[in-house]
FIPADO-579415 format. One record per residue (C-alpha): residue in three letters; x, y, z negated. Coordinates in pm, whole numbers. Layout:
N
  res       u       v       w
  ALA       X       Y       Z
...
% end
This chain:
202
  res       u       v       w
  UNK     311   -9786    3600
  UNK     493   -9648    3301
  UNK     743   -9921    3244
  UNK     823   -9962    3624
  UNK     982   -9636    3730
  UNK    1175   -9773    4025
  UNK     868   -9823    4264
  UNK     581   -9627    4105
  UNK     429   -9514    4430
  UNK     411   -9891    4582
  UNK     260   -9989    4214
  UNK      16   -9696    4241
  UNK     -99   -9810    4589
  UNK    -135  -10170    4486
  UNK    -352  -10056    4167
  UNK    -553   -9836    4407
  UNK    -633  -10120    4630
  UNK    -738  -10345    4321
  UNK    -972  -10056    4197
  UNK   -1123  -10009    4544
  UNK   -1242  -10372    4521
  UNK   -1445  -10296    4233
  UNK   -1581   -9962    4369
  UNK   -1683  -10122    4704
  UNK   -1994  -10295    4527
  UNK   -2123   -9958    4376
  UNK   -2074   -9776    4719
  UNK   -2260  -10066    4872
  UNK   -2568  -10042    4634
  UNK   -2577   -9658    4666
  UNK   -2578   -9663    5058
  UNK   -2850   -9949    5058
  UNK   -3062   -9746    4838
  UNK   -3017   -9453    5105
  UNK   -3094   -9655    5413
  UNK   -3390   -9839    5259
  UNK   -3555   -9517    5198
  UNK   -3527   -9432    5562
  UNK   -3218   -9236    5587
  UNK   -2885   -9278    5772
  UNK   -2556   -9246    5548
  UNK   -2186   -9219    5593
  UNK   -1945   -9414    5396
  UNK   -1581   -9285    5373
  UNK   -1288   -9512    5277
  UNK    -913   -9466    5262
  UNK    -827   -9826    5317
  UNK    -900   -9991    5645
  UNK    -984  -10322    5470
  UNK   -1222  -10165    5254
  UNK   -1416  -10022    5553
  UNK   -1403  -10370    5713
  UNK   -1536  -10534    5385
  UNK   -1827  -10290    5351
  UNK   -1897  -10340    5756
  UNK   -1921  -10721    5669
  UNK   -2156  -10644    5371
  UNK   -2379  -10450    5568
  UNK   -2358  -10662    5882
  UNK   -2586  -10539    6161
  UNK   -2692  -10257    5948
  UNK   -2370  -10061    5996
  UNK   -2118   -9936    6239
  UNK   -1752   -9911    6174
  UNK   -1480   -9679    6304
  UNK   -1120   -9667    6199
  UNK    -773   -9624    6368
  UNK    -764   -9972    6531
  UNK   -1089   -9896    6713
  UNK   -1002   -9741    7045
  UNK   -1161   -9375    7091
  UNK   -1411   -9465    7345
  UNK   -1549   -9743    7129
  UNK   -1568   -9510    6829
  UNK   -1764   -9266    7031
  UNK   -2000   -9555    7158
  UNK   -2064   -9663    6793
  UNK   -2121   -9327    6672
  UNK   -2377   -9278    6922
  UNK   -2538   -9601    6854
  UNK   -2562   -9501    6507
  UNK   -2724   -9176    6570
  UNK   -2972   -9329    6811
  UNK   -3055   -9620    6624
  UNK   -3442   -9654    6535
  UNK   -3367   -9809    6203
  UNK   -3150   -9597    5979
  UNK   -2791   -9726    5959
  UNK   -2450   -9684    5784
  UNK   -2172   -9553    5947
  UNK   -1839   -9657    5778
  UNK   -1522   -9452    5859
  UNK   -1171   -9416    5716
  UNK   -1071   -9073    5639
  UNK    -771   -9086    5869
  UNK    -994   -9106    6185
  UNK   -1311   -8948    6088
  UNK   -1244   -8642    5892
  UNK   -1200   -8393    6188
  UNK   -1362   -8304    6531
  UNK   -1678   -8523    6504
  UNK   -2022   -8447    6414
  UNK   -2187   -8664    6173
  UNK   -2465   -8427    6075
  UNK   -2705   -8719    6178
  UNK   -2687   -8809    5815
  UNK   -2730   -8566    5522
  UNK   -2574   -8786    5264
  UNK   -2204   -8900    5270
  UNK   -2041   -9137    5001
  UNK   -1666   -9121    4942
  UNK   -1585   -9491    4841
  UNK   -1212   -9364    4789
  UNK   -1060   -9021    4769
  UNK    -756   -8884    4913
  UNK    -458   -8691    4768
  UNK    -503   -8400    5001
  UNK    -795   -8137    4917
  UNK    -806   -8054    5293
  UNK    -890   -8404    5378
  UNK   -1170   -8434    5140
  UNK   -1323   -8091    5265
  UNK   -1307   -8189    5620
  UNK   -1476   -8512    5543
  UNK   -1747   -8318    5359
  UNK   -1806   -8085    5646
  UNK   -1876   -8366    5906
  UNK   -2215   -8403    5772
  UNK   -2275   -8046    5744
  UNK   -2590   -7881    5905
  UNK   -2687   -7525    5833
  UNK   -3050   -7610    5868
  UNK   -3079   -7841    5568
  UNK   -2927   -7945    5267
  UNK   -2657   -8232    5211
  UNK   -2545   -8447    4931
  UNK   -2188   -8585    4885
  UNK   -2144   -8874    4643
  UNK   -1820   -8985    4486
  UNK   -1751   -9314    4359
  UNK   -1489   -9270    4090
  UNK   -1348   -9531    3850
  UNK   -1283   -9448    3508
  UNK    -912   -9571    3554
  UNK    -569   -9449    3563
  UNK    -544   -9474    3947
  UNK    -840   -9240    4012
  UNK    -725   -9009    3731
  UNK    -394   -8970    3873
  UNK    -536   -8881    4241
  UNK    -773   -8622    4077
  UNK    -487   -8475    3879
  UNK    -280   -8451    4196
  UNK    -587   -8271    4388
  UNK    -608   -8018    4080
  UNK    -240   -7947    4096
  UNK    -254   -7895    4485
  UNK    -576   -7659    4452
  UNK    -386   -7461    4175
  UNK     -83   -7418    4408
  UNK    -293   -7332    4706
  UNK    -471   -7062    4509
  UNK    -206   -6810    4519
  UNK    -196   -6814    4892
  UNK    -586   -6773    4928
  UNK    -620   -7148    5071
  UNK    -913   -7335    4929
  UNK   -1052   -7666    5053
  UNK   -1330   -7887    4858
  UNK   -1280   -7659    4542
  UNK   -1633   -7743    4428
  UNK   -1599   -8120    4492
  UNK   -1253   -8134    4315
  UNK   -1410   -7932    4038
  UNK   -1687   -8177    4004
  UNK   -1444   -8468    4008
  UNK   -1229   -8325    3720
  UNK   -1525   -8274    3520
  UNK   -1663   -8630    3567
  UNK   -1315   -8792    3489
  UNK   -1181   -8555    3230
  UNK   -1494   -8389    3101
  UNK   -1583   -8023    3124
  UNK   -1319   -7758    3057
  UNK   -1380   -7581    2736
  UNK   -1245   -7217    2683
  UNK   -1046   -7178    2355
  UNK   -1283   -7051    2073
  UNK   -1056   -6901    1799
  UNK   -1357   -6851    1541
  UNK   -1457   -7218    1594
  UNK   -1102   -7343    1540
  UNK   -1076   -7136    1218
  UNK   -1419   -7268    1093
  UNK   -1310   -7619    1167
  UNK    -975   -7567     977
  UNK   -1149   -7408     677
  UNK   -1421   -7676     668
  UNK   -1147   -7938     676
  UNK    -962   -7777     390
  UNK   -1293   -7764     178
  UNK   -1362   -8128     235
% end
């Protein structure tokens, strides 16, 4: 990425796809834990092939919705997921599942991949919201340049939106930043001076 300046976006997309292949296994294990303890769960992906791979892994224990699935079939699959006697996984791409649908049948959602846009993450989070109970959102994040770049882009966008009073997924993005980059530390001049003096004494 540092050396190939001419097509960084394409290279980043390619790396992102490779990193996702590793993250799929982690997401599968986490979602499996949820349904095996008797709860339905939503899995969010960015790439359609990642969603299809997860659906293949879960087989008949999951339902899949993405842009190539006609709207009426999406509705049928979501209804089948909600009415299933056994808890199942709903796998959805962020592009088609983030708005205008109610997925509050599940209180747990797992983001296998994250999007560059705070509002997309915020909308995805709110699909499983229900005021009558708590919910959990899990992000699968790789300790890799690709996910670090996306998180830095999210932080920059949040900062730019703050001046306009627009906030989306602020808590989630703060948590992602802390997970990948460590908690923010306020400058401590006294501690800096102590460290400096201690170094001189040594």
